[in-house]
A tleap script that builds the chain and sets N, CA, C and O, in Angstrom:
source leaprc.protein.ff14SB
mol = sequence {
  NMET THR ASP ARG SER ASN ASP GLN ALA ASP
  PRO ARG GLY ALA ILE LYS ASP PRO ASP GLU
  TRP VAL THR GLY ASP GLU PRO PRO THR ALA
  ALA GLN GLU SER TYR LEU ALA THR LEU ALA
  ARG GLU ALA ASP ALA GLU VAL PRO ASP ASP
  LEU THR LYS ALA GLU ALA SER LYS ARG ILE
  ASP GLU LEU GLN GLU GLU THR GLY ARG GLY
  VAL SER GLY ALA GLY GLY GLY ALA GLY PRO
  ARG GLY ARG GLY GLY SER PRO SER PRO ARG
  CARG
}
set mol.1.N position { 94.048 123.027 146.661 }
set mol.1.CA position { 93.516 121.947 145.864 }
set mol.1.C position { 92.764 122.530 144.669 }
set mol.1.O position { 92.065 123.534 144.807 }
set mol.2.N position { 92.899 121.914 143.511 }
set mol.2.CA position { 92.263 122.400 142.288 }
set mol.2.C position { 91.040 121.564 141.964 }
set mol.2.O position { 91.089 120.335 141.999 }
set mol.3.N position { 89.935 122.241 141.645 }
set mol.3.CA position { 88.719 121.540 141.239 }
set mol.3.C position { 88.779 121.324 139.740 }
set mol.3.O position { 88.690 122.278 138.966 }
set mol.4.N position { 88.927 120.090 139.334 }
set mol.4.CA position { 89.037 119.775 137.911 }
set mol.4.C position { 87.736 119.230 137.343 }
set mol.4.O position { 87.713 118.782 136.197 }
set mol.5.N position { 86.665 119.256 138.104 }
set mol.5.CA position { 85.411 118.684 137.634 }
set mol.5.C position { 84.831 119.434 136.447 }
set mol.5.O position { 84.058 118.862 135.678 }
set mol.6.N position { 85.187 120.697 136.282 }
set mol.6.CA position { 84.667 121.488 135.166 }
set mol.6.C position { 85.617 121.522 133.972 }
set mol.6.O position { 85.275 122.056 132.917 }
set mol.7.N position { 86.803 120.955 134.137 }
set mol.7.CA position { 87.768 120.946 133.036 }
set mol.7.C position { 87.272 120.038 131.912 }
set mol.7.O position { 86.805 118.925 132.156 }
set mol.8.N position { 87.379 120.522 130.704 }
set mol.8.CA position { 86.997 119.734 129.536 }
set mol.8.C position { 88.271 119.253 128.858 }
set mol.8.O position { 89.164 120.048 128.565 }
set mol.9.N position { 88.351 117.975 128.613 }
set mol.9.CA position { 89.509 117.409 127.921 }
set mol.9.C position { 89.430 117.764 126.450 }
set mol.9.O position { 88.362 117.700 125.841 }
set mol.10.N position { 90.547 118.133 125.893 }
set mol.10.CA position { 90.634 118.437 124.469 }
set mol.10.C position { 90.967 117.138 123.749 }
set mol.10.O position { 92.079 116.628 123.891 }
set mol.11.N position { 90.013 116.583 122.968 }
set mol.11.CA position { 90.284 115.299 122.315 }
set mol.11.C position { 91.471 115.359 121.357 }
set mol.11.O position { 92.098 114.332 121.097 }
set mol.12.N position { 91.787 116.525 120.833 }
set mol.12.CA position { 92.939 116.637 119.929 }
set mol.12.C position { 94.249 116.483 120.680 }
set mol.12.O position { 95.270 116.144 120.082 }
set mol.13.N position { 94.232 116.730 121.986 }
set mol.13.CA position { 95.437 116.620 122.789 }
set mol.13.C position { 95.937 115.193 122.909 }
set mol.13.O position { 97.114 114.970 123.193 }
set mol.14.N position { 95.065 114.234 122.698 }
set mol.14.CA position { 95.449 112.834 122.813 }
set mol.14.C position { 96.107 112.310 121.546 }
set mol.14.O position { 96.698 111.231 121.563 }
set mol.15.N position { 96.018 113.046 120.461 }
set mol.15.CA position { 96.589 112.602 119.195 }
set mol.15.C position { 97.954 113.256 119.030 }
set mol.15.O position { 98.068 114.477 118.932 }
set mol.16.N position { 98.974 112.428 119.002 }
set mol.16.CA position { 100.343 112.915 118.871 }
set mol.16.C position { 100.846 112.615 117.470 }
set mol.16.O position { 100.574 111.547 116.922 }
set mol.17.N position { 101.563 113.538 116.903 }
set mol.17.CA position { 102.139 113.351 115.581 }
set mol.17.C position { 103.059 112.132 115.605 }
set mol.17.O position { 103.914 112.021 116.483 }
set mol.18.N position { 102.890 111.214 114.645 }
set mol.18.CA position { 103.745 110.013 114.623 }
set mol.18.C position { 105.237 110.331 114.602 }
set mol.18.O position { 106.039 109.527 115.078 }
set mol.19.N position { 105.626 111.479 114.064 }
set mol.19.CA position { 107.038 111.849 114.054 }
set mol.19.C position { 107.567 112.103 115.465 }
set mol.19.O position { 108.779 112.101 115.680 }
set mol.20.N position { 106.675 112.321 116.422 }
set mol.20.CA position { 107.070 112.593 117.795 }
set mol.20.C position { 106.982 111.357 118.691 }
set mol.20.O position { 107.310 111.432 119.875 }
set mol.21.N position { 106.547 110.227 118.144 }
set mol.21.CA position { 106.410 109.017 118.947 }
set mol.21.C position { 107.772 108.515 119.412 }
set mol.21.O position { 108.729 108.499 118.638 }
set mol.22.N position { 107.856 108.115 120.649 }
set mol.22.CA position { 109.082 107.530 121.186 }
set mol.22.C position { 109.358 106.198 120.496 }
set mol.22.O position { 110.515 105.852 120.256 }
set mol.23.N position { 108.310 105.453 120.179 }
set mol.23.CA position { 108.463 104.127 119.563 }
set mol.23.C position { 108.257 104.163 118.043 }
set mol.23.O position { 108.091 103.119 117.412 }
set mol.24.N position { 108.269 105.353 117.466 }
set mol.24.CA position { 107.989 105.494 116.035 }
set mol.24.C position { 108.953 104.787 115.109 }
set mol.24.O position { 108.594 104.455 113.979 }
set mol.25.N position { 110.184 104.550 115.573 }
set mol.25.CA position { 111.182 103.879 114.731 }
set mol.25.C position { 111.099 102.359 114.804 }
set mol.25.O position { 111.814 101.656 114.089 }
set mol.26.N position { 110.225 101.859 115.669 }
set mol.26.CA position { 110.063 100.411 115.790 }
set mol.26.C position { 109.264 99.869 114.608 }
set mol.26.O position { 108.621 100.634 113.888 }
set mol.27.N position { 109.303 98.555 114.406 }
set mol.27.CA position { 108.486 97.956 113.340 }
set mol.27.C position { 106.996 98.161 113.636 }
set mol.27.O position { 106.607 98.313 114.794 }
set mol.28.N position { 106.173 98.164 112.599 }
set mol.28.CA position { 104.738 98.329 112.822 }
set mol.28.C position { 104.160 97.180 113.642 }
set mol.28.O position { 104.706 96.077 113.675 }
set mol.29.N position { 103.050 97.469 114.296 }
set mol.29.CA position { 102.370 96.416 115.057 }
set mol.29.C position { 101.691 95.460 114.078 }
set mol.29.O position { 101.507 95.781 112.904 }
set mol.30.N position { 101.327 94.297 114.575 }
set mol.30.CA position { 100.608 93.326 113.741 }
set mol.30.C position { 99.286 93.912 113.263 }
set mol.30.O position { 98.863 93.670 112.133 }
set mol.31.N position { 98.636 94.683 114.130 }
set mol.31.CA position { 97.364 95.308 113.751 }
set mol.31.C position { 97.570 96.319 112.628 }
set mol.31.O position { 96.766 96.386 111.699 }
set mol.32.N position { 98.642 97.103 112.707 }
set mol.32.CA position { 98.937 98.061 111.635 }
set mol.32.C position { 99.189 97.332 110.324 }
set mol.32.O position { 98.665 97.728 109.283 }
set mol.33.N position { 99.983 96.277 110.369 }
set mol.33.CA position { 100.298 95.530 109.150 }
set mol.33.C position { 99.039 94.940 108.528 }
set mol.33.O position { 98.864 94.981 107.310 }
set mol.34.N position { 98.176 94.400 109.353 }
set mol.34.CA position { 96.944 93.801 108.858 }
set mol.34.C position { 96.040 94.858 108.231 }
set mol.34.O position { 95.504 94.653 107.142 }
set mol.35.N position { 95.873 95.980 108.912 }
set mol.35.CA position { 95.002 97.042 108.409 }
set mol.35.C position { 95.588 97.664 107.145 }
set mol.35.O position { 94.858 97.984 106.207 }
set mol.36.N position { 96.911 97.835 107.123 }
set mol.36.CA position { 97.564 98.343 105.911 }
set mol.36.C position { 97.314 97.430 104.724 }
set mol.36.O position { 97.034 97.902 103.622 }
set mol.37.N position { 97.413 96.125 104.943 }
set mol.37.CA position { 97.172 95.170 103.860 }
set mol.37.C position { 95.740 95.285 103.343 }
set mol.37.O position { 95.503 95.239 102.136 }
set mol.38.N position { 94.792 95.433 104.261 }
set mol.38.CA position { 93.387 95.579 103.867 }
set mol.38.C position { 93.181 96.864 103.065 }
set mol.38.O position { 92.570 96.849 101.997 }
set mol.39.N position { 93.696 97.969 103.589 }
set mol.39.CA position { 93.532 99.253 102.900 }
set mol.39.C position { 94.235 99.253 101.545 }
set mol.39.O position { 93.696 99.760 100.560 }
set mol.40.N position { 95.436 98.687 101.498 }
set mol.40.CA position { 96.189 98.650 100.241 }
set mol.40.C position { 95.446 97.835 99.193 }
set mol.40.O position { 95.403 98.210 98.021 }
set mol.41.N position { 94.862 96.724 99.615 }
set mol.41.CA position { 94.089 95.900 98.691 }
set mol.41.C position { 92.894 96.693 98.145 }
set mol.41.O position { 92.616 96.663 96.946 }
set mol.42.N position { 92.200 97.392 99.027 }
set mol.42.CA position { 91.040 98.179 98.601 }
set mol.42.C position { 91.432 99.344 97.696 }
set mol.42.O position { 90.688 99.703 96.783 }
set mol.43.N position { 92.598 99.930 97.950 }
set mol.43.CA position { 93.055 101.081 97.170 }
set mol.43.C position { 93.893 100.668 95.967 }
set mol.43.O position { 94.321 101.515 95.184 }
set mol.44.N position { 94.127 99.368 95.819 }
set mol.44.CA position { 95.004 98.859 94.761 }
set mol.44.C position { 96.357 99.573 94.829 }
set mol.44.O position { 96.868 100.080 93.831 }
set mol.45.N position { 96.914 99.591 96.040 }
set mol.45.CA position { 98.169 100.306 96.293 }
set mol.45.C position { 99.215 99.336 96.838 }
set mol.45.O position { 98.889 98.262 97.345 }
set mol.46.N position { 100.459 99.735 96.723 }
set mol.46.CA position { 101.574 98.959 97.251 }
set mol.46.C position { 101.979 99.543 98.604 }
set mol.46.O position { 101.883 100.751 98.824 }
set mol.47.N position { 102.430 98.678 99.500 }
set mol.47.CA position { 102.936 99.110 100.799 }
set mol.47.C position { 104.326 98.517 100.970 }
set mol.47.O position { 104.485 97.298 100.912 }
set mol.48.N position { 105.343 99.363 101.183 }
set mol.48.CA position { 106.695 98.848 101.383 }
set mol.48.C position { 106.768 97.940 102.609 }
set mol.48.O position { 106.032 98.131 103.577 }
set mol.49.N position { 107.662 96.951 102.560 }
set mol.49.CA position { 107.804 95.997 103.656 }
set mol.49.C position { 108.571 96.571 104.844 }
set mol.49.O position { 108.462 96.057 105.957 }
set mol.50.N position { 109.346 97.628 104.619 }
set mol.50.CA position { 110.253 98.105 105.663 }
set mol.50.C position { 109.776 99.376 106.371 }
set mol.50.O position { 110.598 100.180 106.811 }
set mol.51.N position { 108.471 99.565 106.484 }
set mol.51.CA position { 107.947 100.745 107.160 }
set mol.51.C position { 108.185 100.675 108.667 }
set mol.51.O position { 108.227 99.594 109.254 }
set mol.52.N position { 108.339 101.842 109.276 }
set mol.52.CA position { 108.383 101.916 110.727 }
set mol.52.C position { 106.951 102.078 111.235 }
set mol.52.O position { 106.020 102.256 110.451 }
set mol.53.N position { 106.791 102.016 112.537 }
set mol.53.CA position { 105.476 102.191 113.147 }
set mol.53.C position { 104.890 103.563 112.777 }
set mol.53.O position { 103.707 103.664 112.452 }
set mol.54.N position { 105.715 104.613 112.825 }
set mol.54.CA position { 105.247 105.952 112.492 }
set mol.54.C position { 104.890 106.061 111.008 }
set mol.54.O position { 103.868 106.649 110.655 }
set mol.55.N position { 105.723 105.500 110.150 }
set mol.55.CA position { 105.442 105.535 108.708 }
set mol.55.C position { 104.177 104.753 108.380 }
set mol.55.O position { 103.395 105.161 107.522 }
set mol.56.N position { 103.977 103.631 109.062 }
set mol.56.CA position { 102.770 102.830 108.842 }
set mol.56.C position { 101.528 103.638 109.220 }
set mol.56.O position { 100.513 103.590 108.525 }
set mol.57.N position { 101.614 104.366 110.306 }
set mol.57.CA position { 100.486 105.187 110.740 }
set mol.57.C position { 100.147 106.250 109.695 }
set mol.57.O position { 98.979 106.471 109.375 }
set mol.58.N position { 101.179 106.898 109.171 }
set mol.58.CA position { 100.959 107.920 108.141 }
set mol.58.C position { 100.363 107.304 106.878 }
set mol.58.O position { 99.460 107.876 106.267 }
set mol.59.N position { 100.872 106.137 106.492 }
set mol.59.CA position { 100.367 105.470 105.285 }
set mol.59.C position { 98.918 105.032 105.489 }
set mol.59.O position { 98.116 105.091 104.556 }
set mol.60.N position { 98.581 104.599 106.690 }
set mol.60.CA position { 97.196 104.249 106.994 }
set mol.60.C position { 96.307 105.472 106.810 }
set mol.60.O position { 95.242 105.379 106.201 }
set mol.61.N position { 96.733 106.609 107.329 }
set mol.61.CA position { 95.951 107.841 107.161 }
set mol.61.C position { 95.737 108.157 105.684 }
set mol.61.O position { 94.633 108.510 105.270 }
set mol.62.N position { 96.801 108.025 104.893 }
set mol.62.CA position { 96.704 108.305 103.448 }
set mol.62.C position { 95.726 107.348 102.764 }
set mol.62.O position { 94.873 107.769 101.984 }
set mol.63.N position { 95.863 106.060 103.068 }
set mol.63.CA position { 95.007 105.063 102.427 }
set mol.63.C position { 93.557 105.168 102.899 }
set mol.63.O position { 92.636 104.862 102.142 }
set mol.64.N position { 93.352 105.595 104.139 }
set mol.64.CA position { 91.986 105.818 104.607 }
set mol.64.C position { 91.320 106.921 103.785 }
set mol.64.O position { 90.146 106.820 103.428 }
set mol.65.N position { 92.068 107.955 103.495 }
set mol.65.CA position { 91.529 109.033 102.666 }
set mol.65.C position { 91.190 108.514 101.270 }
set mol.65.O position { 90.132 108.828 100.723 }
set mol.66.N position { 92.092 107.721 100.699 }
set mol.66.CA position { 91.879 107.184 99.353 }
set mol.66.C position { 90.670 106.265 99.278 }
set mol.66.O position { 89.924 106.289 98.299 }
set mol.67.N position { 90.475 105.456 100.312 }
set mol.67.CA position { 89.401 104.473 100.285 }
set mol.67.C position { 88.098 104.992 100.878 }
set mol.67.O position { 87.068 104.322 100.798 }
set mol.68.N position { 88.139 106.170 101.467 }
set mol.68.CA position { 86.940 106.709 102.088 }
set mol.68.C position { 86.689 106.163 103.482 }
set mol.68.O position { 85.624 106.391 104.055 }
set mol.69.N position { 87.655 105.446 104.033 }
set mol.69.CA position { 87.497 104.902 105.378 }
set mol.69.C position { 87.876 105.904 106.456 }
set mol.69.O position { 87.554 105.703 107.626 }
set mol.70.N position { 88.548 106.968 106.081 }
set mol.70.CA position { 88.986 107.944 107.066 }
set mol.70.C position { 87.828 108.761 107.594 }
set mol.70.O position { 86.778 108.854 106.959 }
set mol.71.N position { 88.024 109.347 108.746 }
set mol.71.CA position { 87.022 110.226 109.328 }
set mol.71.C position { 87.281 111.616 108.780 }
set mol.71.O position { 88.270 112.253 109.143 }
set mol.72.N position { 86.408 112.090 107.915 }
set mol.72.CA position { 86.649 113.386 107.280 }
set mol.72.C position { 86.526 114.501 108.299 }
set mol.72.O position { 85.617 114.519 109.129 }
set mol.73.N position { 87.470 115.435 108.214 }
set mol.73.CA position { 87.453 116.603 109.071 }
set mol.73.C position { 88.014 116.367 110.458 }
set mol.73.O position { 88.086 117.307 111.249 }
set mol.74.N position { 88.409 115.161 110.778 }
set mol.74.CA position { 88.903 114.879 112.119 }
set mol.74.C position { 90.419 115.001 112.207 }
set mol.74.O position { 90.975 114.966 113.305 }
set mol.75.N position { 91.089 115.140 111.088 }
set mol.75.CA position { 92.527 115.326 111.104 }
set mol.75.C position { 93.316 114.082 111.459 }
set mol.75.O position { 94.455 114.179 111.915 }
set mol.76.N position { 92.732 112.929 111.257 }
set mol.76.CA position { 93.465 111.718 111.585 }
set mol.76.C position { 92.671 110.488 111.259 }
set mol.76.O position { 91.631 110.550 110.603 }
set mol.77.N position { 93.165 109.385 111.717 }
set mol.77.CA position { 92.534 108.116 111.430 }
set mol.77.C position { 91.318 107.854 112.291 }
set mol.77.O position { 90.953 108.652 113.154 }
set mol.78.N position { 90.714 106.737 112.037 }
set mol.78.CA position { 89.484 106.384 112.729 }
set mol.78.C position { 89.754 105.437 113.870 }
set mol.78.O position { 89.209 104.333 113.897 }
set mol.79.N position { 90.568 105.835 114.796 }
set mol.79.CA position { 90.818 104.966 115.921 }
set mol.79.C position { 92.190 105.214 116.495 }
set mol.79.O position { 92.844 106.189 116.125 }
set mol.80.N position { 92.635 104.371 117.376 }
set mol.80.CA position { 93.947 104.552 117.971 }
set mol.80.C position { 95.039 104.421 116.930 }
set mol.80.O position { 94.873 103.735 115.921 }
set mol.81.N position { 96.132 105.069 117.174 }
set mol.81.CA position { 97.215 105.053 116.204 }
set mol.81.C position { 97.799 103.667 116.015 }
set mol.81.O position { 98.523 103.433 115.048 }
set mol.82.N position { 97.510 102.768 116.895 }
set mol.82.CA position { 97.975 101.390 116.724 }
set mol.82.C position { 97.274 100.722 115.578 }
set mol.82.O position { 97.837 99.817 114.962 }
set mol.83.N position { 96.094 101.122 115.274 }
set mol.83.CA position { 95.275 100.700 114.158 }
set mol.83.C position { 94.936 99.220 114.176 }
set mol.83.O position { 95.517 98.422 114.911 }
set mol.84.N position { 93.976 98.895 113.338 }
set mol.84.CA position { 93.761 97.529 112.960 }
set mol.84.C position { 92.512 96.852 113.430 }
set mol.84.O position { 91.954 96.066 112.665 }
set mol.85.N position { 92.045 97.078 114.570 }
set mol.85.CA position { 90.899 96.300 115.002 }
set mol.85.C position { 89.652 97.138 115.119 }
set mol.85.O position { 89.713 98.360 115.257 }
set mol.86.N position { 88.519 96.466 115.063 }
set mol.86.CA position { 87.286 97.155 115.356 }
set mol.86.C position { 87.000 96.953 116.825 }
set mol.86.O position { 87.429 95.964 117.420 }
set mol.87.N position { 86.285 97.876 117.401 }
set mol.87.CA position { 85.968 97.685 118.812 }
set mol.87.C position { 85.087 96.459 119.002 }
set mol.87.O position { 84.306 96.100 118.121 }
set mol.88.N position { 85.217 95.838 120.127 }
set mol.88.CA position { 84.389 94.684 120.432 }
set mol.88.C position { 82.956 95.142 120.626 }
set mol.88.O position { 82.715 96.210 121.188 }
set mol.89.N position { 82.002 94.344 120.167 }
set mol.89.CA position { 80.616 94.731 120.364 }
set mol.89.C position { 80.272 94.745 121.845 }
set mol.89.O position { 80.754 93.912 122.612 }
set mol.90.N position { 79.450 95.681 122.232 }
set mol.90.CA position { 79.027 95.739 123.626 }
set mol.90.C position { 77.975 94.694 123.872 }
set mol.90.O position { 77.121 94.433 123.025 }
set mol.91.N position { 78.044 94.102 125.033 }
set mol.91.CA position { 77.057 93.064 125.380 }
set mol.91.C position { 76.236 93.523 126.538 }
set mol.91.O position { 75.348 92.799 126.989 }
savepdb mol mol.pdb
quit
């Protein structure tokens, strides 16, 4: 039996390159589309209508950098790759 109580999870291990996503060729989620629209409006940028889920994720990362919404130095976006929502407030 292995004692895993001392193992530290690598947070970077949970982030997978969108090009490697099994569902990357699917249409973007509603949350991605909504967040892309918000970021594009703030960046005064255009977003193509025919993006895939993976392409939408990459474009979100780019627009986050442009608008200053991205997490600097973290190598990715500010949340799950599905994007779009803020966490619910804790009660």
